[in-house]
Backbone bond lengths (Angstrom), bond angles and torsions (degrees), N, CA, C in turn:
res aa  C-N    CA-C-N  psi(-1)  N-CA   C-N-CA  omega(-1)  CA-C   N-CA-C  phi
1 X - - - 1.473 - - 1.532 108.81 -
2 X 1.345 117.25 125.64 1.465 120.15 -176.97 1.529 110.44 -82.68
3 X 1.343 115.54 178.70 1.456 121.33 -175.70 1.525 111.68 -62.09
4 X 1.340 116.16 -41.61 1.467 119.96 -179.12 1.515 111.38 -62.04
5 X 1.326 116.50 -42.57 1.469 120.37 178.51 1.531 110.70 -63.40
6 X 1.329 115.93 -41.51 1.469 119.45 177.76 1.518 111.30 -60.57
7 X 1.319 115.87 -42.41 1.456 120.40 179.75 1.527 111.42 -64.12
8 X 1.330 115.57 -38.91 1.464 119.70 178.96 1.529 111.36 -65.54
9 X 1.319 116.66 -40.23 1.465 120.79 178.38 1.523 110.28 -63.33
10 X 1.331 115.64 -45.86 1.466 119.94 179.59 1.524 110.22 -62.62
11 X 1.337 117.08 -42.69 1.456 120.56 179.71 1.517 111.46 -62.37
12 X 1.329 116.70 -42.96 1.467 120.60 178.73 1.528 110.61 -63.23
13 X 1.338 115.68 -40.03 1.461 119.65 179.22 1.526 110.62 -63.63
14 X 1.321 116.07 -42.57 1.463 120.77 178.90 1.527 110.17 -62.77
15 X 1.324 116.57 -41.91 1.463 120.22 -179.89 1.526 111.68 -65.67
16 X 1.338 116.40 -39.06 1.465 120.22 178.13 1.529 110.37 -64.00
17 X 1.352 115.66 -45.15 1.466 119.74 179.25 1.525 110.71 -62.57
18 X 1.339 116.31 -43.21 1.467 120.24 179.71 1.527 111.18 -63.43
19 X 1.330 115.95 -40.06 1.464 119.83 179.41 1.524 110.99 -65.22
20 X 1.334 116.16 -42.89 1.468 120.50 178.74 1.523 111.07 -63.57
21 X 1.332 115.90 -42.36 1.467 120.29 178.90 1.525 110.03 -64.40
22 X 1.315 116.37 -43.53 1.459 119.92 178.41 1.515 112.12 -61.40
23 X 1.339 116.03 -40.90 1.461 120.31 177.70 1.527 110.32 -63.71
24 X 1.337 116.75 -41.34 1.461 120.64 178.62 1.526 110.73 -61.63
25 X 1.324 116.89 -43.38 1.458 121.16 178.84 1.532 110.82 -59.90
26 X 1.313 116.43 -42.66 1.470 120.57 179.85 1.527 110.67 -64.67
27 X 1.338 115.94 -44.40 1.473 120.16 179.86 1.528 110.26 -61.25
28 X 1.329 116.79 -45.87 1.460 120.24 -179.78 1.521 110.69 -62.43
29 X 1.311 117.12 -41.27 1.467 120.74 -178.71 1.527 111.40 -59.57
30 X 1.326 116.17 -44.94 1.462 119.15 -175.48 1.527 113.30 -87.93
31 X 1.338 118.09 -16.99 1.458 120.73 -176.44 1.517 113.09 -105.00
32 X 1.323 119.17 4.58 1.461 119.64 -171.37 1.520 113.11 -63.18
33 X 1.330 117.12 -29.81 1.452 118.68 175.90 1.520 111.56 -61.07
34 X 1.324 116.57 -41.52 1.465 120.29 179.40 1.531 111.52 -72.96
35 X 1.324 116.57 -22.03 1.461 120.16 177.16 1.527 111.12 -78.69
36 X 1.333 116.81 -30.38 1.461 119.90 -177.68 1.519 112.56 -90.44
37 X 1.316 117.70 -45.82 1.465 121.36 -177.22 1.531 108.64 -92.20
38 X 1.337 115.90 116.62 1.463 121.24 -172.21 1.532 111.32 -124.71
39 X 1.324 118.00 64.16 1.466 120.08 -178.10 1.522 113.35 -67.15
40 X 1.325 117.16 -20.14 1.467 119.98 -178.55 1.524 113.07 -94.59
41 X 1.319 117.23 7.50 1.463 121.84 177.39 1.526 108.30 -117.55
42 X 1.337 120.59 108.43 1.457 126.75 0.38 1.530 114.24 -83.42
43 X 1.340 118.01 -5.59 1.462 118.40 176.89 1.515 111.55 159.20
44 X 1.333 115.59 165.17 1.459 121.31 179.99 1.519 112.48 -91.06
45 X 1.325 118.29 -12.15 1.457 121.19 -179.73 1.523 110.57 -69.92
46 X 1.328 116.44 133.04 1.458 120.39 176.06 1.519 108.61 -76.59
47 X 1.320 115.96 117.42 1.465 120.65 -173.92 1.521 112.86 -87.12
48 X 1.330 117.25 -24.48 1.457 122.72 -179.98 1.524 108.05 -150.07
49 X 1.322 115.52 171.99 1.460 121.80 171.82 1.529 107.65 -130.64
50 X 1.328 117.44 167.56 1.468 118.61 176.39 1.524 113.04 -57.00
51 X 1.324 117.32 -29.36 1.464 119.69 179.42 1.517 111.73 -60.79
52 X 1.335 117.52 -29.91 1.461 120.82 178.62 1.521 112.18 -67.43
53 X 1.341 116.39 -15.66 1.460 120.99 176.90 1.522 111.05 -113.66
54 X 1.338 115.23 19.64 1.461 120.41 174.03 1.509 115.08 79.29
55 X 1.347 117.72 20.75 1.462 120.87 -179.39 1.520 110.52 -112.82
56 X 1.329 116.58 129.39 1.460 120.50 173.46 1.525 109.18 -71.28
57 X 1.323 116.44 145.70 1.465 119.33 -178.18 1.522 110.60 -153.45
58 X 1.325 114.91 164.42 1.461 122.43 173.62 1.525 109.12 -118.19
59 X 1.320 116.81 135.79 1.458 120.02 167.68 1.529 107.75 -72.61
60 X 1.318 116.47 136.02 1.454 121.77 -175.92 1.526 109.25 -123.51
61 X 1.325 115.63 135.43 1.460 122.02 174.63 1.522 108.18 -118.35
62 X 1.328 116.93 124.64 1.461 122.23 -174.90 1.527 108.72 -126.20
63 X 1.326 116.47 131.17 1.460 121.90 178.19 1.522 109.35 -98.41
64 X 1.336 116.29 128.61 1.463 120.92 178.87 1.526 111.10 -83.35
65 X 1.325 115.88 169.70 1.459 120.64 -179.02 1.518 112.37 -62.62
66 X 1.347 117.06 -26.99 1.469 119.40 179.36 1.522 112.31 -100.18
67 X 1.334 116.44 18.46 1.458 120.55 168.99 1.508 117.03 86.65
68 X 1.329 119.10 13.90 1.464 122.20 178.46 1.529 109.01 -91.06
69 X 1.325 116.84 135.85 1.462 121.25 178.62 1.525 109.37 -94.69
70 X 1.322 115.02 123.06 1.458 122.06 179.80 1.524 110.35 -103.31
71 X 1.326 115.11 150.44 1.459 120.69 175.56 1.518 109.23 -109.64
72 X 1.305 115.93 143.63 1.454 120.17 176.50 1.510 111.53 -158.06
73 X 1.322 115.37 -178.54 1.462 122.74 175.93 1.518 109.72 -126.75
74 X 1.319 115.67 143.50 1.457 121.57 168.46 1.509 107.48 -116.36
75 X 1.341 114.97 123.52 1.458 121.70 -179.17 1.517 107.49 -118.39
76 X 1.321 116.96 112.16 1.459 121.13 -174.97 1.520 110.88 -72.32
77 X 1.341 115.14 141.18 1.459 121.55 177.39 1.513 111.42 -112.50
78 X 1.350 115.60 -166.05 1.459 121.14 -174.89 1.520 113.37 -88.18
79 X 1.332 118.14 -12.18 1.456 120.38 -178.10 1.522 109.67 -124.91
80 X 1.321 115.36 178.38 1.461 119.96 179.51 1.522 112.11 -79.66
81 X 1.323 117.65 -9.31 1.460 120.73 -178.12 1.527 110.95 -74.59
82 X 1.333 115.00 135.82 1.464 121.34 -179.05 1.527 108.91 -121.21
83 X 1.300 116.45 127.61 1.459 121.30 174.17 1.520 108.66 -93.82
84 X 1.327 116.38 118.38 1.464 122.93 178.28 1.524 107.23 -91.76
85 X 1.316 117.56 111.92 1.467 125.13 -165.19 1.527 110.15 -103.85
86 X 1.353 115.66 120.48 1.463 122.15 173.17 1.530 108.55 -114.75
87 X 1.333 115.96 117.56 1.464 120.12 -173.04 1.523 111.93 -87.27
88 X 1.321 115.49 -176.41 1.454 122.05 -176.11 1.513 113.76 -79.94
89 X 1.323 116.07 -163.07 1.467 121.13 -167.90 1.514 113.85 -87.64
90 X 1.337 118.82 -3.93 1.464 120.97 -178.13 1.525 110.16 -127.97
91 X 1.330 115.71 158.41 1.452 120.88 174.77 1.513 113.70 74.59
92 X 1.328 115.30 -158.20 1.456 120.78 -176.96 1.525 109.69 -147.40
93 X 1.319 116.73 -176.06 1.459 121.09 -173.60 1.522 112.78 -62.25
94 X 1.326 118.18 -26.37 1.467 119.50 -179.06 1.517 112.32 -70.80
95 X 1.333 117.57 -13.67 1.463 121.27 177.48 1.526 111.55 -90.66
96 X 1.342 117.49 7.29 1.472 121.12 -177.70 1.523 112.09 -116.85
97 X 1.302 117.71 20.53 1.462 120.64 -174.74 1.522 112.56 -67.56
98 X 1.323 118.60 -33.20 1.464 120.01 177.79 1.525 110.55 -63.64
99 X 1.323 116.60 -39.37 1.460 119.98 177.30 1.527 110.88 -67.49
100 X 1.324 116.64 -42.64 1.458 119.86 178.72 1.524 110.18 -59.29
101 X 1.329 116.55 -40.92 1.469 120.42 177.85 1.527 110.71 -59.78
102 X 1.322 117.08 -43.49 1.464 119.97 179.76 1.527 111.25 -61.53
103 X 1.318 116.21 -44.12 1.457 119.42 -178.97 1.532 111.28 -68.48
104 X 1.313 116.46 -35.44 1.463 120.18 174.37 1.523 110.90 -62.43
105 X 1.316 116.97 -41.98 1.466 120.69 178.68 1.522 111.66 -62.90
106 X 1.337 116.76 -25.24 1.458 121.09 176.63 1.528 112.00 -84.17
107 X 1.317 116.50 1.38 1.457 121.01 177.14 1.510 115.21 90.90
108 X 1.332 117.46 1.39 1.460 121.28 -174.95 1.526 112.01 -84.61
109 X 1.322 116.06 143.95 1.460 120.38 161.93 1.522 107.35 -77.77
110 X 1.327 116.73 156.07 1.459 120.82 -178.18 1.523 109.69 -133.27
111 X 1.338 115.60 130.11 1.463 121.15 164.70 1.520 106.54 -112.23
112 X 1.317 116.58 118.23 1.457 121.77 177.01 1.521 108.50 -122.79
113 X 1.324 116.03 135.24 1.461 120.48 -179.79 1.525 109.95 -123.08
114 X 1.309 114.95 156.30 1.461 120.73 166.23 1.518 108.13 -94.46
115 X 1.333 115.93 132.80 1.461 120.14 175.16 1.523 109.97 -61.47
116 X 1.293 116.77 163.42 1.466 121.50 174.32 1.530 109.65 -53.95
117 X 1.329 114.70 133.99 1.454 120.05 -179.78 1.515 114.28 86.32
118 X 1.329 117.22 -5.21 1.466 122.15 179.04 1.523 109.87 -108.78
119 X 1.331 116.33 147.68 1.455 120.27 176.18 1.516 111.78 52.42
120 X 1.322 116.09 -128.66 1.460 121.07 -179.05 1.530 112.95 -96.24
121 X 1.313 117.35 9.64 1.462 120.38 178.41 1.526 110.78 -80.35
122 X 1.328 115.15 148.41 1.455 120.76 179.06 1.528 111.09 -76.65
123 X 1.323 114.72 172.47 1.449 120.47 167.89 1.514 115.68 88.22
124 X 1.318 114.57 -167.02 1.461 123.49 -178.13 1.518 108.32 -133.68
125 X 1.333 118.76 134.36 1.463 119.57 -175.40 1.525 113.50 -71.57
126 X 1.307 115.33 134.64 1.462 124.09 170.55 1.528 106.49 -141.00
127 X 1.323 117.12 166.08 1.466 118.48 -179.49 1.529 110.97 -63.37
128 X 1.321 117.11 -51.82 1.463 118.79 179.15 1.517 111.40 -62.97
129 X 1.325 115.97 -32.44 1.456 120.39 179.69 1.524 112.41 -64.46
130 X 1.322 117.69 -46.61 1.475 118.83 -178.84 1.525 110.54 -68.33
131 X 1.334 117.46 -28.34 1.460 118.92 174.20 1.527 110.42 -67.08
132 X 1.319 116.89 -39.37 1.472 119.77 175.93 1.537 110.37 -63.82
133 X 1.319 116.24 -36.24 1.466 120.12 177.87 1.524 110.66 -61.57
134 X 1.334 116.39 -42.22 1.458 120.48 178.36 1.524 110.96 -63.99
135 X 1.324 116.32 -42.77 1.462 120.28 177.67 1.531 110.75 -58.49
136 X 1.331 115.69 -41.46 1.467 120.15 -178.88 1.525 111.23 -66.91
137 X 1.341 116.91 -38.57 1.462 120.29 179.16 1.527 110.86 -65.53
138 X 1.329 116.82 -40.99 1.464 120.56 176.65 1.527 110.41 -62.52
139 X 1.320 115.45 -45.63 1.463 120.22 -179.47 1.531 110.52 -62.55
140 X 1.329 117.00 -37.58 1.469 120.63 178.33 1.533 110.25 -61.38
141 X 1.336 116.47 -46.12 1.464 118.79 179.80 1.526 111.39 -64.40
142 X 1.313 117.03 -43.58 1.457 120.72 -174.62 1.528 111.80 -72.61
143 X 1.327 117.43 -39.89 1.461 120.51 -172.73 1.526 112.40 -99.07
144 X 1.303 117.14 -51.78 1.471 119.78 -175.93 1.526 112.46 -73.25
145 X 1.327 116.83 -35.83 1.458 120.36 -177.87 1.531 111.97 -106.84
146 X 1.337 117.00 1.24 1.470 122.40 177.20 1.528 112.20 52.08
147 X 1.328 115.96 40.21 1.463 121.10 179.48 1.526 109.36 -84.66
148 X 1.314 116.33 133.00 1.460 120.86 177.64 1.532 109.69 -68.81
149 X 1.341 116.14 141.62 1.467 119.72 177.30 1.518 110.69 -56.91
150 X 1.330 116.13 -35.91 1.459 120.98 -179.89 1.507 114.41 -73.21
151 X 1.322 117.48 -0.40 1.476 121.61 174.52 1.524 111.91 -107.16
152 X 1.331 118.13 0.56 1.467 121.36 -175.17 1.525 110.44 -101.95
153 X 1.317 115.38 126.04 1.467 122.94 172.35 1.520 106.88 -107.07
154 X 1.310 117.00 119.87 1.462 120.88 -179.47 1.524 108.69 -92.49
155 X 1.324 115.69 126.38 1.465 122.21 -176.22 1.525 109.99 -124.99
156 X 1.332 116.31 133.28 1.457 120.19 175.65 1.509 111.16 -138.10
157 X 1.307 115.41 135.56 1.470 121.61 178.57 1.527 109.58 -113.41
158 X 1.333 116.30 131.82 1.462 123.44 176.48 1.536 109.04 57.36
159 X 1.325 118.69 -121.25 1.468 120.78 176.97 1.521 111.28 -54.44
160 X 1.331 116.62 -37.98 1.458 120.92 -178.20 1.516 113.86 -62.98
161 X 1.338 117.47 -19.09 1.462 120.23 179.25 1.521 111.14 -66.41
162 X 1.328 116.97 -35.44 1.467 119.07 177.61 1.522 110.10 -68.77
163 X 1.325 116.37 -39.27 1.464 121.21 177.86 1.526 109.91 -62.88
164 X 1.339 115.56 -45.32 1.459 120.84 -179.71 1.523 111.56 -64.91
165 X 1.334 117.30 -42.64 1.466 121.11 -177.50 1.519 111.61 -65.45
166 X 1.322 115.62 -41.87 1.467 118.72 178.09 1.517 110.53 -61.89
167 X 1.335 116.91 -43.22 1.460 120.50 -178.86 1.530 110.41 -65.07
168 X 1.329 116.87 -43.34 1.465 120.48 -179.24 1.525 111.50 -64.36
169 X 1.341 116.70 -31.23 1.457 120.21 179.01 1.531 111.73 -69.38
170 X 1.323 116.87 -21.02 1.464 120.88 -177.41 1.517 113.10 -94.63
171 X 1.323 117.37 -13.10 1.462 121.69 -175.94 1.532 109.19 -132.62
172 X 1.314 116.11 -170.44 1.458 120.51 178.63 1.529 108.91 -129.60
173 X 1.348 116.68 74.47 1.459 119.30 178.66 1.526 111.12 -74.91
174 X 1.313 116.12 174.17 1.460 120.68 175.20 1.519 111.01 -63.60
175 X 1.346 117.20 -40.51 1.462 121.01 -177.92 1.519 109.56 -163.78
176 X 1.330 114.46 164.65 1.463 122.96 173.96 1.517 108.25 -125.46
177 X 1.330 116.47 134.10 1.463 122.07 175.22 1.518 107.97 -124.39
178 X 1.333 116.59 123.23 1.465 121.42 176.70 1.528 108.30 -118.39
179 X 1.301 114.96 132.58 1.471 120.54 -173.92 1.532 110.59 -129.88
180 X 1.333 115.73 132.66 1.468 122.58 173.16 1.526 111.83 55.01
181 X 1.317 116.52 42.26 1.464 120.47 -173.04 1.522 112.07 -98.66
182 X 1.328 115.48 148.79 1.458 121.23 167.82 1.528 108.78 -87.51
183 X 1.337 116.44 156.46 1.457 120.57 178.94 1.519 111.39 -66.96
184 X 1.337 116.46 -40.24 1.459 122.53 175.27 1.519 108.08 -166.55
185 X 1.313 117.34 162.63 1.463 121.03 177.19 1.529 111.75 -61.65
186 X 1.348 120.07 -46.69 1.473 118.61 178.36 1.526 112.85 -58.44
187 X 1.347 117.04 -37.40 1.463 119.99 -179.69 1.527 111.83 -65.08
188 X 1.324 116.80 -49.94 1.466 119.21 -176.81 1.522 110.86 -71.83
189 X 1.338 117.25 -32.80 1.466 120.39 177.62 1.524 110.88 -64.11
190 X 1.308 116.55 -38.26 1.468 120.24 178.57 1.519 110.96 -62.14
191 X 1.339 116.76 -36.76 1.458 120.78 179.89 1.524 112.14 -76.28
192 X 1.324 116.70 -38.59 1.465 120.31 -178.02 1.526 112.39 -76.24
193 X 1.332 115.91 -31.48 1.472 120.66 -176.61 1.532 110.10 -128.61
194 X 1.332 117.17 67.64 1.474 119.73 -176.13 1.522 113.70 -64.76
195 X 1.325 117.38 -16.03 1.462 121.78 -178.83 1.526 112.32 -89.31
196 X 1.348 115.67 4.87 1.459 120.71 176.98 1.539 109.63 -119.27
197 X 1.327 118.07 150.90 1.471 120.42 173.80 1.529 109.56 -77.39
198 X 1.335 115.56 69.51 1.459 121.72 -167.22 1.522 113.04 -61.01
199 X 1.321 117.85 -41.89 1.465 119.95 -178.43 1.533 111.18 -63.15
200 X 1.309 115.25 -39.89 1.460 120.01 -180.00 1.523 111.09 -70.58
201 X 1.330 116.37 -34.24 1.462 120.83 -176.28 1.526 113.47 -77.68
202 X 1.314 116.66 -29.03 1.464 120.02 -167.00 1.523 112.67 -67.92
203 X 1.327 114.87 121.18 1.460 121.65 172.47 1.528 111.37 -97.28
204 X 1.326 116.48 -8.86 1.458 123.31 179.83 1.523 108.87 -105.99
205 X 1.339 116.36 146.87 1.462 120.18 -177.02 1.532 111.94 -115.59
206 X 1.322 116.76 -61.75 1.471 121.40 -175.56 1.532 109.96 42.07
207 X 1.313 115.43 57.43 1.465 122.42 -169.16 1.530 111.31 -87.74
208 X 1.317 116.43 77.60 1.463 121.34 -178.65 1.519 112.03 -54.97
209 X 1.326 116.96 -44.68 1.468 120.78 -177.83 1.524 111.11 -60.46
210 X 1.321 117.95 -40.18 1.457 120.76 179.65 1.526 111.28 -69.50
211 X 1.316 116.78 -43.82 1.457 120.34 -178.23 1.527 111.50 -64.06
212 X 1.334 115.77 -39.51 1.475 118.81 -172.78 1.521 111.30 -68.74
213 X 1.312 117.31 -20.85 1.469 120.41 176.45 1.524 111.82 -63.62
214 X 1.337 116.42 -24.49 1.467 121.05 -176.90 1.522 112.57 -95.83
215 X 1.324 117.71 -0.22 1.465 121.76 -176.70 1.524 109.28 -81.15
216 X 1.329 117.04 134.72 1.456 122.19 -176.96 1.524 112.32 -121.08
217 X 1.303 117.10 34.49 1.454 122.13 174.66 1.529 108.16 -128.38
218 X 1.340 118.98 168.42 1.464 119.96 176.16 1.527 111.52 -57.96
219 X 1.335 115.86 140.26 1.462 122.11 -175.74 1.522 109.90 -124.39
220 X 1.327 115.60 133.28 1.463 122.47 170.80 1.524 108.11 -115.17
221 X 1.325 116.27 122.55 1.464 122.15 176.64 1.524 107.74 -107.57
222 X 1.335 116.00 121.54 1.461 122.17 -179.00 1.520 109.06 -114.38
223 X 1.327 116.46 130.24 1.466 119.30 178.95 1.519 109.16 -154.58
224 X 1.323 115.65 143.21 1.464 120.47 177.16 1.524 110.46 -88.73
225 X 1.321 115.13 137.08 1.461 119.97 175.21 1.520 111.67 -68.23
226 X 1.341 116.80 -16.83 1.464 121.82 -177.60 1.519 113.04 -101.40
227 X 1.334 117.35 6.33 1.464 120.74 -175.61 1.530 109.88 -57.68
228 X 1.328 115.79 117.96 1.458 121.54 -175.95 1.530 112.79 -89.91
229 X 1.308 117.80 -7.99 1.465 122.11 -179.38 1.526 110.93 -105.28
230 X 1.312 116.40 -49.07 1.462 121.75 178.84 1.531 107.71 -117.97
231 X 1.319 118.31 102.78 1.472 121.14 -173.85 1.528 112.66 -56.92
232 X 1.325 114.41 154.67 1.463 121.99 -175.43 1.527 112.86 -58.16
233 X 1.322 117.11 -29.75 1.461 118.53 -177.31 1.527 112.45 -63.45
234 X 1.340 117.49 -22.96 1.470 119.32 175.26 1.530 109.91 -63.82
235 X 1.334 116.35 -44.67 1.460 120.16 176.66 1.517 111.80 -61.31
236 X 1.332 117.04 -40.78 1.461 120.71 178.91 1.526 111.32 -63.25
237 X 1.333 116.77 -41.15 1.464 119.95 -179.50 1.529 111.70 -69.23
238 X 1.317 116.67 -37.37 1.466 120.23 176.19 1.524 109.63 -64.56
239 X 1.318 116.73 -44.95 1.462 121.26 177.94 1.526 111.01 -58.69
240 X 1.333 116.68 -44.04 1.465 120.97 -179.55 1.527 111.58 -63.59
241 X 1.330 117.92 -27.06 1.462 122.39 -178.55 1.522 113.03 -85.68
242 X 1.334 116.91 -15.89 1.461 120.64 -178.10 1.524 110.98 -77.20
243 X 1.311 115.61 151.00 1.460 121.23 175.66 1.529 110.07 -82.45
244 X 1.316 115.68 158.21 1.462 120.25 172.96 1.530 109.51 -72.50
245 X 1.336 117.81 150.20 1.456 127.23 -3.55 1.531 112.16 -77.75
246 X 1.314 116.40 137.40 1.452 121.55 -177.75 1.525 109.15 -140.18
247 X 1.330 115.48 151.42 1.461 121.65 -179.04 1.518 108.57 -138.16
248 X 1.318 116.65 138.31 1.467 121.97 174.60 1.521 108.50 -109.89
249 X 1.326 116.12 123.29 1.459 122.17 177.95 1.520 108.60 -111.87
250 X 1.317 116.95 109.22 1.467 122.26 179.25 1.523 108.87 -94.29
251 X 1.333 115.89 127.47 1.453 121.48 178.49 1.521 109.17 -122.05
252 X 1.336 116.54 179.34 1.457 122.02 175.99 1.522 109.00 -117.79
253 X 1.323 115.95 163.03 1.461 120.51 -178.78 1.510 111.23 114.27
254 X 1.317 116.32 171.08 1.452 121.19 -177.04 1.527 111.30 -78.20
255 X 1.318 114.60 177.43 1.467 120.57 -179.19 1.519 111.56 -56.79
256 X 1.324 116.85 -37.94 1.464 120.36 -172.86 1.517 114.85 -99.29
257 X 1.343 118.69 -9.53 1.459 117.40 -176.30 1.523 114.57 -130.50
258 X 1.335 117.97 5.56 1.456 119.68 -177.78 1.512 113.34 -57.81
259 X 1.328 117.57 -39.18 1.464 121.41 -178.35 1.521 112.14 -65.51
260 X 1.336 117.27 -19.53 1.459 121.57 176.11 1.524 111.72 -100.97
261 X 1.308 117.55 -43.28 1.466 120.98 -177.99 1.523 111.29 -63.75
262 X 1.331 116.06 -37.11 1.467 120.78 179.11 1.526 109.20 -114.49
263 X 1.321 115.28 48.90 1.464 120.83 -170.64 1.523 112.94 -62.57
264 X 1.308 118.24 -38.09 1.465 119.59 -178.50 1.526 110.95 -62.60
265 X 1.324 116.76 -46.08 1.465 120.07 177.65 1.517 110.76 -64.19
266 X 1.317 115.24 -43.23 1.462 121.98 -177.00 1.531 111.21 -62.30
267 X 1.313 116.90 -56.39 1.463 120.92 -177.14 1.526 110.31 -66.86
268 X 1.326 116.84 -38.05 1.456 119.59 178.16 1.522 111.88 -62.23
269 X 1.327 116.48 -40.78 1.460 120.65 177.43 1.518 112.30 -64.68
270 X 1.331 116.09 -40.12 1.457 120.24 176.79 1.528 110.49 -63.41
271 X 1.326 116.00 -44.81 1.464 119.56 -176.69 1.534 110.60 -61.64
272 X 1.324 116.15 -43.39 1.464 120.41 179.10 1.529 111.01 -63.35
273 X 1.326 116.13 -44.35 1.469 120.35 179.79 1.515 110.77 -62.40
274 X 1.333 117.25 -47.07 1.463 120.76 -177.44 1.516 111.40 -64.59
275 X 1.325 116.69 -39.27 1.448 120.43 -179.28 1.526 112.19 -66.29
276 X 1.331 117.19 -24.36 1.447 121.46 -178.54 1.510 114.82 -88.22
277 X 1.316 118.10 -2.17 1.457 120.70 -179.26 1.523 111.49 -70.53
278 X 1.303 116.63 166.81 1.459 122.01 -169.51 1.522 113.36 -65.47
279 X 1.317 116.78 -30.09 1.458 119.06 -179.98 1.528 109.70 -84.45
280 X 1.300 116.51 177.59 1.469 121.36 -177.50 1.512 110.10 -63.93
281 X 1.315 116.27 150.66 1.453 121.94 -179.92 1.521 110.05 -65.72
282 X 1.322 114.29 158.87 1.456 120.03 179.42 1.522 110.56 -65.25
283 X 1.325 117.85 153.11 1.459 120.47 178.92 1.511 111.44 -66.05
284 X 1.330 115.65 151.96 1.475 119.26 178.43 1.515 110.30 -77.34
């Protein structure tokens, strides 16, 4: 094979690689919603209810402003404080029972919803859609259950932290708690996929760091130093962007099990934060 033939082979190889890379970029651009929102992992079927863990609960149906019916649970606690729970990007509310138990042990009532397209909720998840879902959940607590804004603690884990932060920036809840959150989708995508032009590709934002700058209530940022999916520095940057009063709670364990693996630190940090809020401490 002469030099010209070698050059042609190399050129063809380069063109094939470039074409494959270009195709991958296009697929990622148009499929990123399906990559981020994972209602079918591990599934939409509710595997348990709070009753299976000895907790009384109410099935809740909430209508959003754009006509989507959401499903959720309300679990009454010992005080007037209600934790509004926004979960992560996979699974459904039945996969959060261990967390609900912890919050119940702290005396809190809990309202947890499935986003559109998750669990028994209607629709298909989109960024604007899940924000509308959060708005509807807040409206349900304020109007249907006549809950005072000063009795609502907004909580978001992972993807849900961006939903929670945006909602808290629009209202005046008692407190905001963000756990295991990324600063924004473009930021975490750049770290997870360094071989892609992630910032340029990203059509999704979920910008927790930006939203939290507008929050005017006490903030608790929870993050594991061992988080293998969302590095600890994301929690540090979110904390640095929050206004005072703010608290950083560092725990150990993976992205999905830190709240259980380091439960004593986790629950103890929550108890201290809740007791320090402006209203009376939770009952013993």
